[in-house]
N, C-alpha and C positions, 0 to 999 in steps of 0.2 A: 475588235471588229475591224477588219480591213476593208478597203474600198472594193475589193473584188468579191467580198462575201455576197452570196445570193439570197440571204435571208435577213429580214429586218426583225426587230423586237417590238413588242407591244409597248406603247408609251404610257399605259396605265400604271400608276405608281406601284400598286400592289401586285401587278401581273408580271410584266416583263418576260413573257413567253415568246417563243419564236412564231412568226406569222406563217401560217399555211392555209391554203384554200382561198378564203375571202378575207379582205381587210377593209377598214374604214379609214379613208384619208381625208384630211381637212386642209383648208386654205392656209392655216397657220403652220403648215408643214409638220403635222403630227399624224401618226398612224396608230390604229388600235386593232386588236383582234376582233373577230366577228362577234364573240360573246359580249365583251364589254362595249363595243361600238353599238350594237343593237340595243343594249340596255341603257346606255348613257344618252344616245341621240334619239331615243323614242320620245323623250319629253320635249316640251316646247315652252320657252325658247331653248334651243340646244346650246350647251356651253362645253367648251373643250376641257376635258378632265386634266390635261397637262398644263395649260397656260391660262385657263379660265377665260378664254376669249369667246365672245358671243358669235354664234354661227347662225345668222338669220337668213342668209342668201340661199337661193335654190341650189346652187352648185358649190356651196361652202363645204358640204359633206358629200363624199362620193364613196359608194361601196363598189370596190373593184376586185376583179379576179386576179390573183397573183400568178397563176399559171394558165394564161388564156390559150385557146385552141389556135391551130394554124389558120383556120378560116377567119377568126377574129383579127389575128395579126395581119392578114392579107388585106382586109377591108377597112380597118380602123383609120388608116391614114390615106386611104385611096382617094385620088382626085384633088389632094391638097397640093398647094405650091411648095416648092422646096424650102422657101424661107419659113413658111408656116410649119412644115415638118421639122425643120431645124429648131424653130422656136419652141415647139412642143417638146422636142427631145432635150433641149437645153433646160427647160423648166423641170422636166422629169429628172434629169441628172442633178439639178440644183436641189430638188427634194431629197434625192438619194444622198447627196453629199452632206446636206444638213442633218439628215438622220445619222450618218456616220459621225459627223462632228459632235452631235448631241450625245451619241453613245460614248464617244471618246471622252467628252467632258464628264459624263456621268461616271465612267470608270475611274477617271482621275479624282473625282469627288469622293467616290467610294474608297479609293486608295488613300486619299488624304485623311478621311475619317478613320480608316483602319489604322493608319500610321499614328494618328493622334491618340486613338484608343490604346494602341500598343505602347506609345510613350507614357501615357498616363498609367497604364498597368505596370510598365517597367519602373516608373517612379514610385508607385505604391509598393511594388515588390522590393525596391531598394530601401524604402522606409521600413517596411516590415522586416527585411533582413537586418537593417541596422538596429531596430528595436529588439529583434531576436538575439543579435550579437550582444547587445547590452544586457539583456536578461541572462544570456548564457555566461557572460563575464561575471555578472553578479552571482549567479548560481555556482560558478566555479570558485569564486571567493568564499561563498558560504560553505561549499564542500571542503575547501582548504581549512577554514576555521573550525568546521566540525571535526575534521580529521585531527587537528591539533587538540581540540577538547577531548576527543576520544583517546588520543595518546596520553593526555594528562590523566584521564580517568583510569586508563590501563596502568599507568605508573602508580597512581594512588591505590588502585586495587591490589597490585603486586605488593606494595608496602604494607597495606592492611592485612593481606594474606600472610606475609612473613611475620608481622606482629602477632597475628592470631595463632600461627603455628608456634611461635615462641611462648605465647601465653599458655597454649595447650601443653607444651613441654613443661613449663613451670608448674602448671596445675597438676600434671601427672607426678612430678617430683614431690610437690607438696602433699598430694594424695598418698604417695608411698610413705613419706615421712609421717603423715597423720596416722596411716594404718599401723606403721611400726610402733609409734608412740602409744596408740590405742591398745595394741597387743601387749606392750610393755606395762602399761597401767593395769591391764587386766591381770597380768601375771603378778604384779606387785600387790594388787588387791587380794588376790587368792593367797599369796604368801602372808599378808597381814592377818587375814582371817585364820589361817592355820596357826600363826604365832599367838593369836588371841585364844584359840581353843586349846592349845597345847598345855598351858599352866593348869587349866581346870582338869584336863585328863591326867596330868601328872599328880595332882593332889588326890584325885580319886583313886588312882592306882596305888599311891603311897598309903592311903587309908586301907585299901584292901590288902596290901602286902607290906606290912611294917618293916620287913627285913630288907626291902629294896632301898638302897642309899638315895637320899634326897638330892645330892649334888649331881646325880646322873642326868644326862640330857634326855629329853623325851624322845628324840629321834634315835638315840643310841640305846634306849632302854630295851631290855630283852623282851618286855611285854609288847612294845610297839614295833620291834623289829621283826617279830614273827608275823607271817602273813598266812592267809588262807583260813581253812576251818580250824586249824590248831590255834591260831591267834584269837579267833573268835571264841573258841572254847575256853582259853585262858582268861579272856576278859570277862566273860559271863560266868565263869566258875567262881570268881571272887564275889560276884554279885549274889550268886546262889548260896555261897558259904555263909555270908552275913545275913542273908535274907532280904526280901524286898523292902522290909521296914527300914533297914539301915540305908538303903539306896536313895529313896525319895527324900528323906529329911536332909541328907547330905547334899544332894544335887539341887535342892530347891530352897534357896535362902528366903524367898518370900514366905514359904510355909513355916520356917523357923520363926520369922518375925510374928507370924500369926499365933503360933503357940505361946511365945513369950508374952504377947498381949493378953491371952486368955489366962495365963498364970498370974499376971499382975492383978487382974480383976477377980 
């Protein structure tokens, strides 16, 4: 607010609005708007809201018009001596300069408070930034350590995967070997069963055909070499020639033992 400004501000702490129309001026060089002045100075004794000074005199509080008419201006100082007019003017200018000075001090106070708050906020911001930087540094270290752990786990996973693939290959090889041995054992078992059955068949055929040489191999025998219906007819023809009675005693040793037991008794 400069000295040439034509508007004052209300000195009420919570108001500070521009004065227009009517204002309340006090002998302690404070001025208030019409709303707060009429409300504060209606009580008795009156106390200045700005400096808490007691205003008990009749002219300690004056309600004045800020934009007086030309008639008022022409008559308010009429008839007064020049020294009185100058004294009144000097006091009015002193009131005005005091208001300007108070406003200047208030603005400086507000500025100092704002600067103090700004410094405090900057300090808090700096502390927060430092703490965030420390947290960020710690998090970066944790991320780096976690990356190392992840790389280690990846390496172990790749090793375990390779071992598992190798075990699977070995298992497949062992499975193939097992299958081949199993098939070989099955073939051997079938061959052994055939070799066990061949002597019995040879004896039976020799009994049916005495003319067949005994040293002939069962596999090379004309009886077993023939296949199909002809071979079957040859085999069963010998059975039919001797009769069913000769077949069952010869092929069932248990029955022979039973008969010998009956003869002894």
